[in-house]
N, C-alpha and C positions, 0 to 999 in steps of 0.2 A: 549492422543490428546494435545498439547503442549498449552498453555494459550495465545491469543494475546495480546501482550504489546500496550500498549495506549501512544502514545506519543503527545506532545503540543510544544510550542513555546520554553518552557525553555529547553527540553531533544531534540529537533530536529537534534542541530548540534552534540551531542555527540552520540544519538541513531541511525542517519539515514547518517549527513554528513561524519562521522569520523567513521565508522563502516568497520570493517575488512571484513566484509562477504556482499555480495548484500543485498539491503533492498527493500521490495516490501513494500510501503505505501499506503493504502488503506483509501482515503479522502473520508469521509462520513460524514454522518446526521443521526440523531434518526426519524428524520419524514421521510425520504427517503424509500420510497417501493422497488423502484431496490435495494438499497443498503442491504436491509433486506435478499432480494433476494439472494442475492453475499455474504453472510456473510457465511453461510456452505460453500461454494466452497473456501472462503479464508481458513477456518479453517482447510479444507483436504489440502490444499498449504501448510499452516503452519506447518504440522506434516509431509506430505511428504517430505519437504524440509528443515528439522531441522534438522540445523547442518551448512545446504549449502547456505540458503537462511534466514533472518531474516527478519519477517511478522509482520507490527504493523499497527494501524489504527490512526488516526487523524479528528477529530471532525471538521469541517468546519466552525459549528456555534461558537466554541469556541476559534477558530486560524483563525478568518479571515485574517487577515495579511499574516500571512502564507500560507494561500491556494490561496490568491492573487499572493503574491510572485511568486507562480509556476503556475499562470495562469489556477489555476483550477476552469472552467464557471460552470461545471454540478458536479452532484455525482451520482453515485460513480464514481470516478475516481482512477486508480490505475498505480503508476509510480514505476516504478524501479530504484533506485539510486545504482549505482555501482563505487567505489572509489570518492564519493562526489558527481558524475555528472549522470544526467537522462540519462537513457540506454532505457527506452520505456514508453509508455504512453497511458493508454488507459481509454476511459470515455463510461460509460454507462455500463449496465449489459453485460456479456459475457459468453458464456459458458465455462467451465473446460477447455475444449479442445484448447480451441483458447486462453486462457491467457496462457496454458503451451507451445503452441506453440510459441507464442511472446516472453514468458520468458526464456524460454530453453536454447536459445543459449549463453545467458550472464552468466549461472550459470554453 
């Protein structure tokens, strides 16, 4: 299983916006219960989509300006970027099946 890479304000441009493959960004926080529930699902998706989708995490507490820039009002929020643009957005815990259904058309 692949380790999920963490991004921040310094690496967001190169890792997410300039990525050759779609990027699923997990906007999260260490204190967030639903984020912890979503973690194993995000890890499974990262492994299943390896090579087709890059999956990264972004801590909203350490990157508040970036979270505000993308209007992340609650965590967890999953945002799929493709060619530097937002293609899908989901806020709150979602079962794996629902995440796959929303993201799959874009990959």
